[in-house]
mmCIF file of the C-alpha atoms, coordinates in Angstrom:
data_MODEL
# 
_entry.id   MODEL 
# 
loop_
_atom_site.group_PDB 
_atom_site.id 
_atom_site.type_symbol 
_atom_site.label_atom_id 
_atom_site.label_alt_id 
_atom_site.label_comp_id 
_atom_site.label_asym_id 
_atom_site.label_entity_id 
_atom_site.label_seq_id 
_atom_site.pdbx_PDB_ins_code 
_atom_site.Cartn_x 
_atom_site.Cartn_y 
_atom_site.Cartn_z 
_atom_site.occupancy 
_atom_site.B_iso_or_equiv 
_atom_site.pdbx_formal_charge 
_atom_site.auth_seq_id 
_atom_site.auth_comp_id 
_atom_site.auth_asym_id 
_atom_site.auth_atom_id 
_atom_site.pdbx_PDB_model_num 
ATOM 1   C CA . UNK A 1 1   ? -90.721 62.164 -57.524 1.00 0.00 ? 1   UNK A CA 1 
ATOM 2   C CA . UNK A 1 2   ? -89.570 65.294 -55.873 1.00 0.00 ? 2   UNK A CA 1 
ATOM 3   C CA . UNK A 1 3   ? -87.267 66.004 -52.761 1.00 0.00 ? 3   UNK A CA 1 
ATOM 4   C CA . UNK A 1 4   ? -87.566 68.675 -50.107 1.00 0.00 ? 4   UNK A CA 1 
ATOM 5   C CA . UNK A 1 5   ? -85.174 70.723 -51.920 1.00 0.00 ? 5   UNK A CA 1 
ATOM 6   C CA . UNK A 1 6   ? -87.111 70.895 -54.935 1.00 0.00 ? 6   UNK A CA 1 
ATOM 7   C CA . UNK A 1 7   ? -89.260 73.838 -53.692 1.00 0.00 ? 7   UNK A CA 1 
ATOM 8   C CA . UNK A 1 8   ? -86.295 76.085 -53.704 1.00 0.00 ? 8   UNK A CA 1 
ATOM 9   C CA . UNK A 1 9   ? -84.438 74.868 -56.683 1.00 0.00 ? 9   UNK A CA 1 
ATOM 10  C CA . UNK A 1 10  ? -84.745 78.222 -58.772 1.00 0.00 ? 10  UNK A CA 1 
ATOM 11  C CA . UNK A 1 11  ? -82.435 80.603 -58.081 1.00 0.00 ? 11  UNK A CA 1 
ATOM 12  C CA . UNK A 1 12  ? -83.425 84.145 -57.497 1.00 0.00 ? 12  UNK A CA 1 
ATOM 13  C CA . UNK A 1 13  ? -82.354 86.654 -60.322 1.00 0.00 ? 13  UNK A CA 1 
ATOM 14  C CA . UNK A 1 14  ? -80.061 88.458 -57.929 1.00 0.00 ? 14  UNK A CA 1 
ATOM 15  C CA . UNK A 1 15  ? -78.136 85.642 -56.590 1.00 0.00 ? 15  UNK A CA 1 
ATOM 16  C CA . UNK A 1 16  ? -74.639 84.869 -57.830 1.00 0.00 ? 16  UNK A CA 1 
ATOM 17  C CA . UNK A 1 17  ? -73.748 81.787 -59.759 1.00 0.00 ? 17  UNK A CA 1 
ATOM 18  C CA . UNK A 1 18  ? -72.286 79.072 -57.625 1.00 0.00 ? 18  UNK A CA 1 
ATOM 19  C CA . UNK A 1 19  ? -69.167 77.482 -58.685 1.00 0.00 ? 19  UNK A CA 1 
ATOM 20  C CA . UNK A 1 20  ? -69.685 74.164 -60.404 1.00 0.00 ? 20  UNK A CA 1 
ATOM 21  C CA . UNK A 1 21  ? -68.834 71.274 -58.292 1.00 0.00 ? 21  UNK A CA 1 
ATOM 22  C CA . UNK A 1 22  ? -66.681 68.568 -60.100 1.00 0.00 ? 22  UNK A CA 1 
ATOM 23  C CA . UNK A 1 23  ? -68.672 66.114 -62.015 1.00 0.00 ? 23  UNK A CA 1 
ATOM 24  C CA . UNK A 1 24  ? -65.845 63.595 -61.740 1.00 0.00 ? 24  UNK A CA 1 
ATOM 25  C CA . UNK A 1 25  ? -65.559 63.960 -58.147 1.00 0.00 ? 25  UNK A CA 1 
ATOM 26  C CA . UNK A 1 26  ? -69.483 63.210 -57.855 1.00 0.00 ? 26  UNK A CA 1 
ATOM 27  C CA . UNK A 1 27  ? -69.421 60.113 -59.940 1.00 0.00 ? 27  UNK A CA 1 
ATOM 28  C CA . UNK A 1 28  ? -66.467 58.911 -57.782 1.00 0.00 ? 28  UNK A CA 1 
ATOM 29  C CA . UNK A 1 29  ? -68.587 59.760 -54.739 1.00 0.00 ? 29  UNK A CA 1 
ATOM 30  C CA . UNK A 1 30  ? -71.293 57.668 -56.201 1.00 0.00 ? 30  UNK A CA 1 
ATOM 31  C CA . UNK A 1 31  ? -68.875 54.724 -56.768 1.00 0.00 ? 31  UNK A CA 1 
ATOM 32  C CA . UNK A 1 32  ? -67.520 54.730 -53.317 1.00 0.00 ? 32  UNK A CA 1 
ATOM 33  C CA . UNK A 1 33  ? -70.638 55.739 -51.296 1.00 0.00 ? 33  UNK A CA 1 
ATOM 34  C CA . UNK A 1 34  ? -73.962 55.167 -53.759 1.00 0.00 ? 34  UNK A CA 1 
ATOM 35  C CA . UNK A 1 35  ? -75.856 58.374 -53.743 1.00 0.00 ? 35  UNK A CA 1 
ATOM 36  C CA . UNK A 1 36  ? -73.143 60.742 -52.361 1.00 0.00 ? 36  UNK A CA 1 
ATOM 37  C CA . UNK A 1 37  ? -72.430 62.532 -55.592 1.00 0.00 ? 37  UNK A CA 1 
ATOM 38  C CA . UNK A 1 38  ? -76.159 63.958 -55.398 1.00 0.00 ? 38  UNK A CA 1 
ATOM 39  C CA . UNK A 1 39  ? -75.329 65.770 -52.163 1.00 0.00 ? 39  UNK A CA 1 
ATOM 40  C CA . UNK A 1 40  ? -71.987 67.298 -53.842 1.00 0.00 ? 40  UNK A CA 1 
ATOM 41  C CA . UNK A 1 41  ? -74.450 68.897 -56.464 1.00 0.00 ? 41  UNK A CA 1 
ATOM 42  C CA . UNK A 1 42  ? -76.877 70.123 -53.628 1.00 0.00 ? 42  UNK A CA 1 
ATOM 43  C CA . UNK A 1 43  ? -79.486 67.419 -54.209 1.00 0.00 ? 43  UNK A CA 1 
ATOM 44  C CA . UNK A 1 44  ? -79.280 65.519 -51.042 1.00 0.00 ? 44  UNK A CA 1 
ATOM 45  C CA . UNK A 1 45  ? -82.846 64.117 -51.249 1.00 0.00 ? 45  UNK A CA 1 
ATOM 46  C CA . UNK A 1 46  ? -81.565 61.963 -54.072 1.00 0.00 ? 46  UNK A CA 1 
ATOM 47  C CA . UNK A 1 47  ? -78.608 61.033 -52.071 1.00 0.00 ? 47  UNK A CA 1 
ATOM 48  C CA . UNK A 1 48  ? -81.056 59.466 -49.108 1.00 0.00 ? 48  UNK A CA 1 
ATOM 49  C CA . UNK A 1 49  ? -83.217 58.170 -51.837 1.00 0.00 ? 49  UNK A CA 1 
ATOM 50  C CA . UNK A 1 50  ? -80.496 55.986 -53.830 1.00 0.00 ? 50  UNK A CA 1 
ATOM 51  C CA . UNK A 1 51  ? -78.888 55.065 -50.522 1.00 0.00 ? 51  UNK A CA 1 
ATOM 52  C CA . UNK A 1 52  ? -82.210 53.594 -49.575 1.00 0.00 ? 52  UNK A CA 1 
ATOM 53  C CA . UNK A 1 53  ? -82.608 51.962 -53.028 1.00 0.00 ? 53  UNK A CA 1 
ATOM 54  C CA . UNK A 1 54  ? -79.250 50.390 -53.164 1.00 0.00 ? 54  UNK A CA 1 
ATOM 55  C CA . UNK A 1 55  ? -79.687 49.055 -49.579 1.00 0.00 ? 55  UNK A CA 1 
ATOM 56  C CA . UNK A 1 56  ? -83.007 47.598 -50.425 1.00 0.00 ? 56  UNK A CA 1 
ATOM 57  C CA . UNK A 1 57  ? -81.766 45.866 -53.599 1.00 0.00 ? 57  UNK A CA 1 
ATOM 58  C CA . UNK A 1 58  ? -78.899 44.132 -51.797 1.00 0.00 ? 58  UNK A CA 1 
ATOM 59  C CA . UNK A 1 59  ? -81.305 42.943 -49.297 1.00 0.00 ? 59  UNK A CA 1 
ATOM 60  C CA . UNK A 1 60  ? -83.836 41.681 -52.029 1.00 0.00 ? 60  UNK A CA 1 
ATOM 61  C CA . UNK A 1 61  ? -80.719 40.026 -53.828 1.00 0.00 ? 61  UNK A CA 1 
ATOM 62  C CA . UNK A 1 62  ? -79.536 38.287 -50.813 1.00 0.00 ? 62  UNK A CA 1 
ATOM 63  C CA . UNK A 1 63  ? -83.226 36.787 -49.963 1.00 0.00 ? 63  UNK A CA 1 
ATOM 64  C CA . UNK A 1 64  ? -83.789 35.752 -53.484 1.00 0.00 ? 64  UNK A CA 1 
ATOM 65  C CA . UNK A 1 65  ? -80.369 34.131 -53.672 1.00 0.00 ? 65  UNK A CA 1 
ATOM 66  C CA . UNK A 1 66  ? -80.897 32.190 -50.408 1.00 0.00 ? 66  UNK A CA 1 
ATOM 67  C CA . UNK A 1 67  ? -84.515 31.070 -51.699 1.00 0.00 ? 67  UNK A CA 1 
ATOM 68  C CA . UNK A 1 68  ? -83.567 30.322 -55.255 1.00 0.00 ? 68  UNK A CA 1 
ATOM 69  C CA . UNK A 1 69  ? -80.082 28.812 -54.387 1.00 0.00 ? 69  UNK A CA 1 
ATOM 70  C CA . UNK A 1 70  ? -78.397 30.720 -57.289 1.00 0.00 ? 70  UNK A CA 1 
ATOM 71  C CA . UNK A 1 71  ? -76.223 34.098 -57.404 1.00 0.00 ? 71  UNK A CA 1 
ATOM 72  C CA . UNK A 1 72  ? -78.125 35.287 -60.259 1.00 0.00 ? 72  UNK A CA 1 
ATOM 73  C CA . UNK A 1 73  ? -80.373 37.901 -58.016 1.00 0.00 ? 73  UNK A CA 1 
ATOM 74  C CA . UNK A 1 74  ? -77.002 39.620 -57.347 1.00 0.00 ? 74  UNK A CA 1 
ATOM 75  C CA . UNK A 1 75  ? -77.328 41.461 -60.892 1.00 0.00 ? 75  UNK A CA 1 
ATOM 76  C CA . UNK A 1 76  ? -80.206 43.490 -59.282 1.00 0.00 ? 76  UNK A CA 1 
ATOM 77  C CA . UNK A 1 77  ? -77.863 45.740 -57.117 1.00 0.00 ? 77  UNK A CA 1 
ATOM 78  C CA . UNK A 1 78  ? -75.585 46.290 -60.154 1.00 0.00 ? 78  UNK A CA 1 
ATOM 79  C CA . UNK A 1 79  ? -78.586 47.184 -62.312 1.00 0.00 ? 79  UNK A CA 1 
ATOM 80  C CA . UNK A 1 80  ? -79.469 49.799 -59.572 1.00 0.00 ? 80  UNK A CA 1 
ATOM 81  C CA . UNK A 1 81  ? -75.915 50.869 -59.491 1.00 0.00 ? 81  UNK A CA 1 
ATOM 82  C CA . UNK A 1 82  ? -75.701 51.698 -63.362 1.00 0.00 ? 82  UNK A CA 1 
ATOM 83  C CA . UNK A 1 83  ? -79.389 53.574 -62.992 1.00 0.00 ? 83  UNK A CA 1 
ATOM 84  C CA . UNK A 1 84  ? -78.019 55.656 -60.402 1.00 0.00 ? 84  UNK A CA 1 
ATOM 85  C CA . UNK A 1 85  ? -74.795 56.944 -62.306 1.00 0.00 ? 85  UNK A CA 1 
ATOM 86  C CA . UNK A 1 86  ? -77.066 57.773 -65.510 1.00 0.00 ? 86  UNK A CA 1 
ATOM 87  C CA . UNK A 1 87  ? -79.547 59.594 -63.139 1.00 0.00 ? 87  UNK A CA 1 
ATOM 88  C CA . UNK A 1 88  ? -76.808 61.351 -61.635 1.00 0.00 ? 88  UNK A CA 1 
ATOM 89  C CA . UNK A 1 89  ? -75.767 62.683 -65.204 1.00 0.00 ? 89  UNK A CA 1 
ATOM 90  C CA . UNK A 1 90  ? -79.003 64.083 -65.925 1.00 0.00 ? 90  UNK A CA 1 
ATOM 91  C CA . UNK A 1 91  ? -79.348 65.573 -62.512 1.00 0.00 ? 91  UNK A CA 1 
ATOM 92  C CA . UNK A 1 92  ? -75.833 67.071 -62.717 1.00 0.00 ? 92  UNK A CA 1 
ATOM 93  C CA . UNK A 1 93  ? -76.905 68.635 -66.108 1.00 0.00 ? 93  UNK A CA 1 
ATOM 94  C CA . UNK A 1 94  ? -80.023 70.108 -64.612 1.00 0.00 ? 94  UNK A CA 1 
ATOM 95  C CA . UNK A 1 95  ? -78.382 71.454 -61.795 1.00 0.00 ? 95  UNK A CA 1 
ATOM 96  C CA . UNK A 1 96  ? -75.801 73.183 -64.193 1.00 0.00 ? 96  UNK A CA 1 
ATOM 97  C CA . UNK A 1 97  ? -78.553 74.811 -65.912 1.00 0.00 ? 97  UNK A CA 1 
ATOM 98  C CA . UNK A 1 98  ? -79.619 76.066 -62.541 1.00 0.00 ? 98  UNK A CA 1 
ATOM 99  C CA . UNK A 1 99  ? -76.179 77.247 -61.485 1.00 0.00 ? 99  UNK A CA 1 
ATOM 100 C CA . UNK A 1 100 ? -76.498 74.384 -58.712 1.00 0.00 ? 100 UNK A CA 1 
ATOM 101 C CA . UNK A 1 101 ? -78.826 76.508 -56.529 1.00 0.00 ? 101 UNK A CA 1 
ATOM 102 C CA . UNK A 1 102 ? -80.132 76.419 -53.896 1.00 0.00 ? 102 UNK A CA 1 
ATOM 103 C CA . UNK A 1 103 ? -76.710 76.175 -52.278 1.00 0.00 ? 103 UNK A CA 1 
ATOM 104 C CA . UNK A 1 104 ? -75.873 73.593 -49.528 1.00 0.00 ? 104 UNK A CA 1 
ATOM 105 C CA . UNK A 1 105 ? -73.511 74.571 -46.894 1.00 0.00 ? 105 UNK A CA 1 
ATOM 106 C CA . UNK A 1 106 ? -70.168 72.719 -46.784 1.00 0.00 ? 106 UNK A CA 1 
ATOM 107 C CA . UNK A 1 107 ? -70.877 71.528 -43.273 1.00 0.00 ? 107 UNK A CA 1 
ATOM 108 C CA . UNK A 1 108 ? -74.127 69.785 -44.040 1.00 0.00 ? 108 UNK A CA 1 
ATOM 109 C CA . UNK A 1 109 ? -72.569 68.297 -46.952 1.00 0.00 ? 109 UNK A CA 1 
ATOM 110 C CA . UNK A 1 110 ? -69.713 66.895 -44.945 1.00 0.00 ? 110 UNK A CA 1 
ATOM 111 C CA . UNK A 1 111 ? -72.187 65.577 -42.375 1.00 0.00 ? 111 UNK A CA 1 
ATOM 112 C CA . UNK A 1 112 ? -74.222 63.748 -44.912 1.00 0.00 ? 112 UNK A CA 1 
ATOM 113 C CA . UNK A 1 113 ? -71.227 62.087 -46.645 1.00 0.00 ? 113 UNK A CA 1 
ATOM 114 C CA . UNK A 1 114 ? -69.595 61.106 -43.581 1.00 0.00 ? 114 UNK A CA 1 
ATOM 115 C CA . UNK A 1 115 ? -72.795 59.989 -41.980 1.00 0.00 ? 115 UNK A CA 1 
ATOM 116 C CA . UNK A 1 116 ? -73.247 57.790 -44.956 1.00 0.00 ? 116 UNK A CA 1 
ATOM 117 C CA . UNK A 1 117 ? -69.807 56.411 -44.721 1.00 0.00 ? 117 UNK A CA 1 
ATOM 118 C CA . UNK A 1 118 ? -70.406 55.419 -41.183 1.00 0.00 ? 118 UNK A CA 1 
ATOM 119 C CA . UNK A 1 119 ? -73.771 53.964 -41.774 1.00 0.00 ? 119 UNK A CA 1 
ATOM 120 C CA . UNK A 1 120 ? -72.803 52.315 -44.811 1.00 0.00 ? 120 UNK A CA 1 
ATOM 121 C CA . UNK A 1 121 ? -69.586 50.611 -43.090 1.00 0.00 ? 121 UNK A CA 1 
ATOM 122 C CA . UNK A 1 122 ? -72.136 49.104 -40.495 1.00 0.00 ? 122 UNK A CA 1 
ATOM 123 C CA . UNK A 1 123 ? -74.544 48.026 -43.091 1.00 0.00 ? 123 UNK A CA 1 
ATOM 124 C CA . UNK A 1 124 ? -71.828 46.582 -45.316 1.00 0.00 ? 124 UNK A CA 1 
ATOM 125 C CA . UNK A 1 125 ? -70.831 44.567 -42.305 1.00 0.00 ? 125 UNK A CA 1 
ATOM 126 C CA . UNK A 1 126 ? -74.367 43.245 -41.675 1.00 0.00 ? 126 UNK A CA 1 
ATOM 127 C CA . UNK A 1 127 ? -75.106 42.639 -45.316 1.00 0.00 ? 127 UNK A CA 1 
ATOM 128 C CA . UNK A 1 128 ? -71.890 40.746 -45.588 1.00 0.00 ? 128 UNK A CA 1 
ATOM 129 C CA . UNK A 1 129 ? -72.869 38.645 -42.575 1.00 0.00 ? 129 UNK A CA 1 
ATOM 130 C CA . UNK A 1 130 ? -76.175 37.605 -44.423 1.00 0.00 ? 130 UNK A CA 1 
ATOM 131 C CA . UNK A 1 131 ? -75.130 37.664 -47.923 1.00 0.00 ? 131 UNK A CA 1 
ATOM 132 C CA . UNK A 1 132 ? -71.932 35.623 -48.010 1.00 0.00 ? 132 UNK A CA 1 
ATOM 133 C CA . UNK A 1 133 ? -73.393 32.587 -46.220 1.00 0.00 ? 133 UNK A CA 1 
ATOM 134 C CA . UNK A 1 134 ? -76.279 32.567 -48.566 1.00 0.00 ? 134 UNK A CA 1 
ATOM 135 C CA . UNK A 1 135 ? -73.957 32.512 -51.409 1.00 0.00 ? 135 UNK A CA 1 
ATOM 136 C CA . UNK A 1 136 ? -72.048 29.658 -50.103 1.00 0.00 ? 136 UNK A CA 1 
ATOM 137 C CA . UNK A 1 137 ? -75.158 27.788 -49.141 1.00 0.00 ? 137 UNK A CA 1 
ATOM 138 C CA . UNK A 1 138 ? -76.583 28.444 -52.847 1.00 0.00 ? 138 UNK A CA 1 
ATOM 139 C CA . UNK A 1 139 ? -73.347 27.408 -54.398 1.00 0.00 ? 139 UNK A CA 1 
ATOM 140 C CA . UNK A 1 140 ? -73.102 24.178 -52.450 1.00 0.00 ? 140 UNK A CA 1 
ATOM 141 C CA . UNK A 1 141 ? -76.808 23.240 -53.058 1.00 0.00 ? 141 UNK A CA 1 
ATOM 142 C CA . UNK A 1 142 ? -76.114 23.980 -56.819 1.00 0.00 ? 142 UNK A CA 1 
ATOM 143 C CA . UNK A 1 143 ? -73.267 21.645 -56.651 1.00 0.00 ? 143 UNK A CA 1 
ATOM 144 C CA . UNK A 1 144 ? -74.880 18.970 -54.730 1.00 0.00 ? 144 UNK A CA 1 
ATOM 145 C CA . UNK A 1 145 ? -77.877 19.058 -57.161 1.00 0.00 ? 145 UNK A CA 1 
ATOM 146 C CA . UNK A 1 146 ? -75.459 18.621 -60.124 1.00 0.00 ? 146 UNK A CA 1 
ATOM 147 C CA . UNK A 1 147 ? -73.527 15.747 -58.424 1.00 0.00 ? 147 UNK A CA 1 
ATOM 148 C CA . UNK A 1 148 ? -76.723 13.753 -57.595 1.00 0.00 ? 148 UNK A CA 1 
ATOM 149 C CA . UNK A 1 149 ? -77.741 14.169 -61.414 1.00 0.00 ? 149 UNK A CA 1 
ATOM 150 C CA . UNK A 1 150 ? -74.372 12.845 -62.431 1.00 0.00 ? 150 UNK A CA 1 
ATOM 151 C CA . UNK A 1 151 ? -74.758 10.058 -59.761 1.00 0.00 ? 151 UNK A CA 1 
ATOM 152 C CA . UNK A 1 152 ? -78.207 8.882  -61.133 1.00 0.00 ? 152 UNK A CA 1 
ATOM 153 C CA . UNK A 1 153 ? -77.019 8.985  -64.664 1.00 0.00 ? 153 UNK A CA 1 
ATOM 154 C CA . UNK A 1 154 ? -73.926 6.741  -63.447 1.00 0.00 ? 154 UNK A CA 1 
ATOM 155 C CA . UNK A 1 155 ? -76.742 4.116  -62.077 1.00 0.00 ? 155 UNK A CA 1 
ATOM 156 C CA . UNK A 1 156 ? -78.587 4.134  -65.182 1.00 0.00 ? 156 UNK A CA 1 
ATOM 157 C CA . UNK A 1 157 ? -75.598 3.105  -67.335 1.00 0.00 ? 157 UNK A CA 1 
ATOM 158 C CA . UNK A 1 158 ? -75.116 0.634  -64.724 1.00 0.00 ? 158 UNK A CA 1 
ATOM 159 C CA . UNK A 1 159 ? -78.365 -0.726 -65.044 1.00 0.00 ? 159 UNK A CA 1 
ATOM 160 C CA . UNK A 1 160 ? -78.381 -0.593 -68.832 1.00 0.00 ? 160 UNK A CA 1 
ATOM 161 C CA . UNK A 1 161 ? -75.099 -2.921 -68.770 1.00 0.00 ? 161 UNK A CA 1 
ATOM 162 C CA . UNK A 1 162 ? -76.700 -5.346 -66.355 1.00 0.00 ? 162 UNK A CA 1 
ATOM 163 C CA . UNK A 1 163 ? -79.454 -5.827 -68.759 1.00 0.00 ? 163 UNK A CA 1 
ATOM 164 C CA . UNK A 1 164 ? -76.791 -6.174 -71.539 1.00 0.00 ? 164 UNK A CA 1 
ATOM 165 C CA . UNK A 1 165 ? -75.192 -8.910 -69.555 1.00 0.00 ? 165 UNK A CA 1 
ATOM 166 C CA . UNK A 1 166 ? -71.839 -6.762 -69.422 1.00 0.00 ? 166 UNK A CA 1 
ATOM 167 C CA . UNK A 1 167 ? -71.995 -5.481 -65.799 1.00 0.00 ? 167 UNK A CA 1 
ATOM 168 C CA . UNK A 1 168 ? -69.548 -6.640 -63.202 1.00 0.00 ? 168 UNK A CA 1 
ATOM 169 C CA . UNK A 1 169 ? -68.508 -5.646 -59.677 1.00 0.00 ? 169 UNK A CA 1 
ATOM 170 C CA . UNK A 1 170 ? -65.795 -3.238 -59.973 1.00 0.00 ? 170 UNK A CA 1 
ATOM 171 C CA . UNK A 1 171 ? -65.438 0.177  -62.005 1.00 0.00 ? 171 UNK A CA 1 
ATOM 172 C CA . UNK A 1 172 ? -68.423 1.857  -63.229 1.00 0.00 ? 172 UNK A CA 1 
ATOM 173 C CA . UNK A 1 173 ? -69.233 1.772  -66.920 1.00 0.00 ? 173 UNK A CA 1 
ATOM 174 C CA . UNK A 1 174 ? -69.005 5.507  -67.724 1.00 0.00 ? 174 UNK A CA 1 
ATOM 175 C CA . UNK A 1 175 ? -68.608 5.514  -71.471 1.00 0.00 ? 175 UNK A CA 1 
ATOM 176 C CA . UNK A 1 176 ? -72.021 6.341  -72.115 1.00 0.00 ? 176 UNK A CA 1 
ATOM 177 C CA . UNK A 1 177 ? -71.721 9.574  -70.124 1.00 0.00 ? 177 UNK A CA 1 
ATOM 178 C CA . UNK A 1 178 ? -70.913 13.075 -71.293 1.00 0.00 ? 178 UNK A CA 1 
ATOM 179 C CA . UNK A 1 179 ? -67.111 14.219 -70.984 1.00 0.00 ? 179 UNK A CA 1 
ATOM 180 C CA . UNK A 1 180 ? -68.264 16.876 -68.731 1.00 0.00 ? 180 UNK A CA 1 
ATOM 181 C CA . UNK A 1 181 ? -69.871 14.432 -66.195 1.00 0.00 ? 181 UNK A CA 1 
ATOM 182 C CA . UNK A 1 182 ? -66.790 12.094 -66.295 1.00 0.00 ? 182 UNK A CA 1 
ATOM 183 C CA . UNK A 1 183 ? -64.539 14.849 -65.848 1.00 0.00 ? 183 UNK A CA 1 
ATOM 184 C CA . UNK A 1 184 ? -66.173 15.658 -62.235 1.00 0.00 ? 184 UNK A CA 1 
ATOM 185 C CA . UNK A 1 185 ? -65.894 11.946 -61.190 1.00 0.00 ? 185 UNK A CA 1 
ATOM 186 C CA . UNK A 1 186 ? -62.797 10.891 -59.188 1.00 0.00 ? 186 UNK A CA 1 
ATOM 187 C CA . UNK A 1 187 ? -63.795 7.230  -58.697 1.00 0.00 ? 187 UNK A CA 1 
ATOM 188 C CA . UNK A 1 188 ? -66.964 5.056  -59.016 1.00 0.00 ? 188 UNK A CA 1 
ATOM 189 C CA . UNK A 1 189 ? -67.339 1.561  -58.216 1.00 0.00 ? 189 UNK A CA 1 
ATOM 190 C CA . UNK A 1 190 ? -70.154 -1.046 -58.744 1.00 0.00 ? 190 UNK A CA 1 
ATOM 191 C CA . UNK A 1 191 ? -71.302 -3.726 -56.229 1.00 0.00 ? 191 UNK A CA 1 
ATOM 192 C CA . UNK A 1 192 ? -74.045 -6.256 -56.277 1.00 0.00 ? 192 UNK A CA 1 
ATOM 193 C CA . UNK A 1 193 ? -73.829 -6.305 -60.001 1.00 0.00 ? 193 UNK A CA 1 
ATOM 194 C CA . UNK A 1 194 ? -75.815 -9.646 -60.159 1.00 0.00 ? 194 UNK A CA 1 
ATOM 195 C CA . UNK A 1 195 ? -78.635 -8.263 -57.652 1.00 0.00 ? 195 UNK A CA 1 
ATOM 196 C CA . UNK A 1 196 ? -81.975 -6.884 -58.505 1.00 0.00 ? 196 UNK A CA 1 
ATOM 197 C CA . UNK A 1 197 ? -80.603 -3.451 -58.671 1.00 0.00 ? 197 UNK A CA 1 
ATOM 198 C CA . UNK A 1 198 ? -76.892 -2.536 -58.893 1.00 0.00 ? 198 UNK A CA 1 
ATOM 199 C CA . UNK A 1 199 ? -75.323 -0.129 -56.189 1.00 0.00 ? 199 UNK A CA 1 
ATOM 200 C CA . UNK A 1 200 ? -73.055 2.550  -57.313 1.00 0.00 ? 200 UNK A CA 1 
ATOM 201 C CA . UNK A 1 201 ? -70.617 4.534  -55.357 1.00 0.00 ? 201 UNK A CA 1 
ATOM 202 C CA . UNK A 1 202 ? -69.463 7.860  -56.924 1.00 0.00 ? 202 UNK A CA 1 
ATOM 203 C CA . UNK A 1 203 ? -66.905 10.073 -55.356 1.00 0.00 ? 203 UNK A CA 1 
ATOM 204 C CA . UNK A 1 204 ? -66.652 13.402 -57.101 1.00 0.00 ? 204 UNK A CA 1 
ATOM 205 C CA . UNK A 1 205 ? -63.448 15.721 -57.425 1.00 0.00 ? 205 UNK A CA 1 
ATOM 206 C CA . UNK A 1 206 ? -65.235 17.808 -54.546 1.00 0.00 ? 206 UNK A CA 1 
ATOM 207 C CA . UNK A 1 207 ? -64.599 14.949 -52.086 1.00 0.00 ? 207 UNK A CA 1 
ATOM 208 C CA . UNK A 1 208 ? -68.342 14.169 -51.916 1.00 0.00 ? 208 UNK A CA 1 
ATOM 209 C CA . UNK A 1 209 ? -69.470 10.719 -52.137 1.00 0.00 ? 209 UNK A CA 1 
ATOM 210 C CA . UNK A 1 210 ? -72.643 9.538  -53.198 1.00 0.00 ? 210 UNK A CA 1 
ATOM 211 C CA . UNK A 1 211 ? -74.055 5.995  -53.212 1.00 0.00 ? 211 UNK A CA 1 
ATOM 212 C CA . UNK A 1 212 ? -77.422 4.715  -55.176 1.00 0.00 ? 212 UNK A CA 1 
ATOM 213 C CA . UNK A 1 213 ? -79.691 3.285  -54.273 1.00 0.00 ? 213 UNK A CA 1 
# 
């Protein structure tokens, strides 16, 4: 892939070597404003490119997180961030071999970096407004799915106890459940133990109560 400044990357023989920008400052800019470090070393095309890539990854992660109900897709922006830093190191070495030519005016660098800051500030607010509710919704759905599975396991234990003739109205028989299940249950009550299908009411530490059937 090439960028607009690539056509003039080779410095004329008569041009004076440019002062090397700080690599540490470049990495810091990339951490604070993904892609901004490339403008520091006169590669503004990659600045815009990585900014767009990171925004795209955050949008995709937000959508996938909402669809799948898990925060796992949020690893995508992190992978992109690491790839950007690795790429910056390689481009910095290439620019050093070219004496960081062609030069980019300081005013242009400031405009690009400050513009990135203001645009990024707005986009972060928008992404946060979309991403945070999706994460909370995904977490709630995951918790509810887990609690429903526990409630069904409790119901199975009640049915087994009814078949054995040991089920009574009152506390649920939880001895057959895994310890991780029992730790999440605040209280559990069996009713209609002599009926066709006993009813269980499970209250979890989260405050949610599930009644089956």
